[in-house]
C-alpha positions in Angstrom: 1.1 5.6 -29.0 4.3 4.8 -26.9 5.1 6.2 -24.0 8.5 6.4 -22.0 7.8 3.4 -19.9 8.1 1.3 -23.3 11.9 1.3 -22.8 14.4 0.0 -21.1 18.5 0.3 -21.3 21.8 -0.7 -20.1 24.6 1.0 -19.8 28.3 -0.5 -19.8 30.6 -0.9 -16.8 32.9 1.8 -19.1 30.2 4.5 -18.7 30.2 5.3 -22.0 28.5 2.4 -24.0 24.8 1.6 -23.5 22.2 -0.5 -25.4 18.2 0.3 -25.4 15.5 -1.8 -26.4 12.0 -0.8 -27.2 10.2 -3.3 -25.2 7.2 -3.1 -27.8 8.8 -3.5 -31.1 12.0 -5.2 -29.4 14.0 -2.7 -31.7 17.8 -2.6 -30.2 19.8 0.8 -30.3 23.2 0.6 -29.1 25.0 3.7 -28.9 28.1 5.5 -27.3 28.1 8.6 -24.8 29.1 12.0 -26.9 30.7 14.8 -25.3 27.6 17.5 -25.4 25.5 15.2 -22.9 27.2 15.2 -19.2 26.1 12.0 -18.5 25.3 8.9 -20.5 21.5 8.9 -19.0 21.2 12.2 -20.2 21.9 10.9 -23.5 19.5 8.1 -23.2 16.9 10.3 -21.9 16.7 12.7 -24.7 17.2 9.5 -27.3 13.7 8.2 -25.9 12.4 11.4 -25.6 12.8 12.5 -29.0 11.9 8.7 -29.9 8.6 9.5 -28.4 7.6 13.0 -29.4 8.4 11.8 -33.2 5.7 9.1 -33.2 3.3 10.8 -31.0 3.5 13.8 -32.6 1.6 12.3 -35.5 -1.1 11.9 -33.2 -3.6 15.1 -32.1 -2.8 16.3 -29.1 -6.6 16.1 -27.7 -6.5 12.2 -28.2 -2.9 12.2 -26.8 -4.0 13.8 -23.5 -6.2 11.4 -23.3 -3.9 8.4 -24.0 -1.8 9.6 -21.4 -4.3 10.0 -18.8 -5.7 6.4 -19.8 -2.0 5.3 -19.5 -1.7 7.0 -16.2 -4.7 4.2 -15.0 -3.2 1.9 -16.1 0.3 2.0 -14.2 -1.7 2.5 -11.2 -3.7 -0.5 -11.4 -0.3 -1.9 -12.1 1.4 -0.5 -9.1 -1.8 -1.7 -7.2 -0.8 -5.1 -8.2 2.5 -5.5 -7.6 2.3 -3.5 -4.3 0.0 -5.8 -2.0 -0.5 -4.5 1.7 1.0 -6.4 4.2 -0.8 -6.6 7.4 -1.8 -8.0 10.5 -5.3 -7.6 10.4 -6.2 -11.3 10.4 -5.5 -13.4 13.6 -2.7 -11.2 14.3 -0.9 -12.9 11.7 0.8 -10.9 9.2 0.0 -11.8 5.3 -0.4 -9.4 2.1 -3.6 -8.5 0.7 -4.1 -7.8 -2.8 -5.2 -4.1 -2.7 -6.7 -4.0 -6.9 -9.9 -1.6 -8.3 -11.3 -4.8 -8.1 -10.6 -6.8 -4.9 -11.5 -3.6 -3.4 -14.6 -3.6 -5.1 -15.1 -7.6 -3.7 -14.0 -6.2 0.0 -17.0 -3.8 0.2 -19.5 -6.1 -1.1 -18.8 -8.6 1.3 -19.0 -6.0 4.3 -22.1 -5.1 3.1 -24.0 -8.3 3.2 -22.1 -8.4 6.7 -23.9 -5.4 7.7 -27.1 -6.3 5.9 -27.5 -9.8 7.1 -26.6 -8.6 10.5 -29.0 -5.9 10.5 -31.9 -8.3 9.7 -30.5 -11.1 12.1 -30.0 -13.4 9.7 -26.5 -15.8 9.5 -23.6 -15.2 7.3 -20.2 -16.1 7.6 -17.6 -13.3 6.0 -14.8 -14.8 3.9 -11.5 -13.3 2.9 -8.0 -14.4 1.9 -4.5 -13.0 1.7 -2.8 -13.0 -1.3 -2.0 -16.6 -3.3 -3.9 -18.0 -0.5 -7.9 -19.8 -0.5 -10.3 -17.7 1.0 -11.4 -18.3 4.6 -14.7 -18.3 6.5 -13.0 -17.3 10.1 -13.3 -12.9 9.5 -14.9 -10.7 11.1 -16.9 -7.7 10.4 -14.2 -5.9 12.1 -11.6 -7.6 10.8 -13.1 -6.8 7.3 -13.6 -3.1 7.9 -10.2 -2.8 8.9 -8.7 -4.7 6.2 -10.7 -2.3 4.0 -9.5 0.9 6.2 -5.8 -0.3 5.6 -5.7 -0.4 2.0 -8.0 2.9 1.9 -4.9 4.2 3.8 -2.7 3.1 1.5 -4.4 3.2 -1.9 -6.0 7.0 -1.8 -2.7 8.9 -1.8 -2.0 7.0 -4.8 -5.1 7.7 -6.5 -4.5 11.5 -5.2 -2.1 11.6 -7.3 -3.0 9.9 -10.5 -5.8 12.5 -10.1 -3.1 15.2 -10.0 -1.3 13.7 -13.3 -4.5 13.5 -14.8 -4.9 17.8 -14.3 -1.4 18.3 -15.4 -1.9 16.0 -18.6 -5.5 18.2 -19.3 -3.5 21.5 -18.5 -0.7 20.7 -21.4 -0.4 22.6 -24.5 2.3 21.0 -26.4 3.5 17.1 -26.6 7.0 18.5 -24.9 4.7 19.4 -21.8 2.5 15.8 -21.9 6.2 14.2 -22.7 7.9 15.7 -19.5 5.0 14.7 -17.0 6.2 11.7 -14.7 3.9 9.1 -14.6 5.0 6.9 -11.8 3.7 5.6 -7.8 6.4 4.8 -6.2 
């Protein structure tokens, strides 16, 4: 199984010569733009698509669909990892907070524990942390809930996009249909 994102490329200053790298195998292909393509980007894209199709067409289409769906979820999680939320929810200081699935689950648990202890009139001091920092024990339940809300506003559109990508993949009939789906979250 190989994906378009497994490739990177560079174009020389002359806009004619290019180098494509398969980031999985480290195979490097050098080429020159031919007249049948308007741009070198178009030629590179065609090469990558053809290569990916050739490799992936050896896999049954239903299995390929499942792999692309799995891949779309992995790319979403990677996007969430690399794009933390900037918020001033805690003490008015602007900091970054991780929005990965794992951190969302932990935040939800922290909120639920706070609510459970509050309802039982027990003492519980919530804690949380900004990205790259240690937990601090000066958080309030209100701040945690606000952070969860801000994370939801950031993450939900990305999750909805992944679900739309998944539905599109499931509806594909041909290998080309699958390869032409843009799986990105920017």
